[in-house]
C-alpha positions as CSV (number, residue, x, y, z in Angstrom):
1,X,1.5,5.1,-34.9
2,X,0.5,5.4,-31.1
3,X,0.0,8.9,-31.8
4,X,-2.0,8.2,-34.6
5,X,-4.2,5.6,-33.2
6,X,-4.2,7.3,-29.5
7,X,-5.2,10.2,-31.4
8,X,-8.2,9.2,-32.9
9,X,-9.7,7.6,-30.1
10,X,-8.9,10.4,-27.7
11,X,-10.4,12.9,-30.6
12,X,-13.8,11.3,-30.1
13,X,-13.8,11.4,-26.3
14,X,-12.2,15.2,-26.6
15,X,-15.4,16.1,-29.1
16,X,-17.7,14.6,-26.6
17,X,-16.3,16.7,-23.6
18,X,-15.0,13.8,-21.5
19,X,-12.0,13.7,-19.0
20,X,-9.7,11.7,-20.7
21,X,-9.2,13.1,-24.3
22,X,-7.1,13.9,-26.9
23,X,-3.6,14.5,-25.1
24,X,-4.4,11.4,-22.4
25,X,-5.2,9.3,-24.9
26,X,-2.0,10.0,-27.0
27,X,0.2,9.8,-24.3
28,X,-1.4,6.3,-22.6
29,X,-0.7,4.7,-26.0
30,X,2.7,6.1,-26.3
31,X,3.6,5.1,-22.9
32,X,2.3,1.6,-23.5
33,X,3.9,1.1,-26.7
34,X,7.4,2.3,-25.4
35,X,7.3,0.4,-22.1
36,X,6.5,-2.9,-24.3
37,X,9.2,-2.0,-26.5
38,X,11.8,-1.3,-24.1
39,X,10.8,-4.7,-22.1
40,X,11.4,-6.4,-25.3
41,X,14.7,-5.1,-25.7
42,X,15.8,-5.2,-22.1
43,X,14.8,-8.8,-21.7
44,X,17.6,-9.6,-24.4
45,X,17.7,-13.5,-25.2
46,X,17.6,-14.9,-22.2
47,X,15.0,-12.6,-19.7
48,X,11.8,-12.3,-19.6
49,X,9.9,-9.4,-22.0
50,X,6.7,-9.5,-19.9
51,X,8.2,-8.2,-16.5
52,X,8.1,-4.3,-17.5
53,X,4.5,-4.7,-19.8
54,X,3.2,-6.6,-16.9
55,X,3.3,-3.4,-14.9
56,X,1.3,-1.4,-17.6
57,X,-1.8,-2.7,-16.5
58,X,-1.8,-1.3,-12.7
59,X,-0.7,1.8,-13.9
60,X,-3.2,2.5,-16.4
61,X,-5.8,1.0,-13.8
62,X,-4.7,3.8,-11.6
63,X,-5.5,6.4,-14.2
64,X,-8.4,4.7,-15.2
65,X,-9.8,4.9,-11.5
66,X,-8.9,8.3,-11.6
67,X,-11.7,9.2,-14.5
68,X,-14.5,7.2,-12.4
69,X,-16.7,9.6,-10.4
70,X,-18.9,8.7,-7.7
71,X,-21.5,11.3,-6.2
72,X,-24.2,10.2,-3.8
73,X,-25.5,6.7,-5.8
74,X,-24.6,8.7,-9.5
75,X,-21.4,6.7,-11.4
76,X,-19.6,8.3,-14.3
77,X,-17.0,8.1,-16.2
78,X,-16.9,4.1,-16.7
79,X,-16.7,4.3,-20.4
80,X,-13.7,6.9,-20.2
81,X,-12.0,4.4,-17.8
82,X,-12.6,1.3,-20.2
83,X,-11.7,3.3,-23.1
84,X,-8.2,4.1,-21.2
85,X,-7.8,0.6,-20.7
86,X,-8.0,-0.5,-24.4
87,X,-6.0,2.2,-25.6
88,X,-3.2,0.9,-23.5
89,X,-3.7,-2.6,-24.7
90,X,-3.3,-1.1,-28.4
91,X,-0.3,0.7,-27.3
92,X,1.1,-2.6,-26.1
93,X,0.1,-4.4,-29.1
94,X,2.2,-1.9,-31.4
95,X,4.9,-2.3,-28.8
96,X,5.0,-5.9,-29.4
97,X,5.1,-5.5,-33.4
98,X,1.2,-6.7,-33.6
99,X,0.1,-3.9,-36.0
100,X,-2.5,-5.6,-37.1
101,X,-4.3,-6.3,-34.0
102,X,-3.6,-2.6,-33.0
103,X,-5.2,-1.5,-36.3
104,X,-8.1,-3.7,-36.0
105,X,-8.8,-3.0,-32.1
106,X,-8.5,0.5,-32.5
107,X,-11.2,0.6,-35.6
108,X,-13.2,-1.6,-33.5
109,X,-12.9,1.1,-30.7
110,X,-14.4,3.8,-32.5
111,X,-17.2,1.7,-34.1
112,X,-18.3,1.1,-30.4
113,X,-18.0,4.5,-29.3
114,X,-19.3,6.1,-32.5
115,X,-22.0,3.5,-33.4
116,X,-23.4,1.7,-30.8
117,X,-23.4,4.6,-28.5
118,X,-26.1,6.2,-30.9
119,X,-27.8,2.7,-30.9
120,X,-27.9,2.9,-27.0
121,X,-29.1,6.6,-26.8
122,X,-31.8,5.4,-28.7
123,X,-32.9,2.4,-26.8
124,X,-32.4,4.7,-23.4
125,X,-34.8,7.4,-24.5
126,X,-37.6,5.1,-25.0
127,X,-37.0,3.1,-21.9
128,X,-36.0,5.9,-19.2
129,X,-38.2,7.7,-17.0
130,X,-37.8,9.2,-13.7
131,X,-39.7,11.5,-11.3
132,X,-38.0,13.5,-9.2
133,X,-39.3,15.7,-5.8
134,X,-37.0,18.3,-5.3
135,X,-37.1,20.6,-2.4
136,X,-36.3,24.4,-3.5
137,X,-35.9,27.7,-2.6
138,X,-39.0,29.6,-3.8
139,X,-36.7,31.6,-6.0
140,X,-34.5,28.9,-7.4
141,X,-37.7,27.2,-9.1
142,X,-36.9,28.5,-12.6
143,X,-33.3,27.8,-12.3
144,X,-33.4,24.3,-11.6
145,X,-35.8,23.8,-14.2
146,X,-33.3,25.3,-16.4
147,X,-30.7,22.9,-14.9
148,X,-33.2,19.8,-16.1
149,X,-33.5,21.3,-19.8
150,X,-29.7,22.0,-19.9
151,X,-29.0,18.3,-19.3
152,X,-30.9,17.1,-22.3
153,X,-33.8,15.4,-20.4
154,X,-37.4,16.2,-21.4
155,X,-39.5,17.2,-18.5
156,X,-42.8,15.2,-19.3
157,X,-44.5,17.0,-16.2
158,X,-44.1,19.7,-13.7
159,X,-46.1,20.5,-10.8
160,X,-45.2,23.1,-8.0
161,X,-46.5,23.1,-4.8
162,X,-46.0,24.4,-1.2
163,X,-45.6,22.8,1.9
164,X,-45.3,23.4,5.4
165,X,-42.0,25.6,5.6
166,X,-40.4,28.6,3.3
167,X,-39.4,25.8,0.7
168,X,-41.3,24.7,-2.8
169,X,-41.9,21.6,-3.8
170,X,-41.1,20.7,-7.2
171,X,-42.5,17.5,-8.7
172,X,-41.1,16.9,-12.2
173,X,-41.3,13.8,-14.6
174,X,-38.5,13.5,-16.7
175,X,-37.8,11.3,-20.1
176,X,-34.2,10.6,-21.5
177,X,-31.1,8.8,-21.5
178,X,-30.5,6.7,-18.3
179,X,-26.9,8.7,-18.2
180,X,-28.7,11.8,-18.3
181,X,-31.1,11.3,-15.4
182,X,-27.6,10.2,-13.1
183,X,-26.0,13.6,-14.1
184,X,-29.7,15.6,-13.6
185,X,-29.4,14.5,-10.1
186,X,-26.1,15.3,-9.6
187,X,-26.0,18.9,-10.9
188,X,-29.3,19.5,-8.6
189,X,-27.7,17.8,-5.3
190,X,-25.0,20.5,-6.3
191,X,-27.3,23.2,-7.0
192,X,-27.0,26.3,-4.3
193,X,-31.0,26.9,-4.4
194,X,-32.0,23.1,-3.7
195,X,-32.4,21.6,-0.2
196,X,-33.0,18.2,-1.3
197,X,-33.9,15.9,-3.8
198,X,-35.7,12.5,-3.9
199,X,-37.3,9.7,-6.4
200,X,-41.1,9.9,-6.3
201,X,-43.1,6.7,-6.4
């Protein structure tokens, strides 16, 4: 059951190309289930069955922290970290023989990741707009525009101008999901042709 429930959630993450995918979620769910079950067995009649199980949370927190990336103001991986946390909770529920709670939670997780993600993207696409001023090498302007298009953002306006110095200045207005704006800035910052990226007024 741990392999099945962790696999269903992990498959959804895998299909979206997230860092914690199919195998990671299966192993986390299976490990949490086993630790919880062992905790119950080793405690016996007079022991505390929560002692081993309680150590699952710090371990899962460490793994979840590893999926969160912070680069120059943009943060990604929070949903993957939260998914790892809830998958561990599902595993603990299975290990404690709380099967209804485990299956019910797994269904809710899939609904949230699939259904609410779609609703969230619709809302963000209507509300989020960004203007970026990008200093780029003259031969890299087309490359930068291609990078922005590949992120899934809509380029509403684009203006190229030449200021003092060899670099070209690209002034673009972008529209799309808020998370895509952060991804676009991160991609631009690490692009070899880009000198600097700033938010326009």
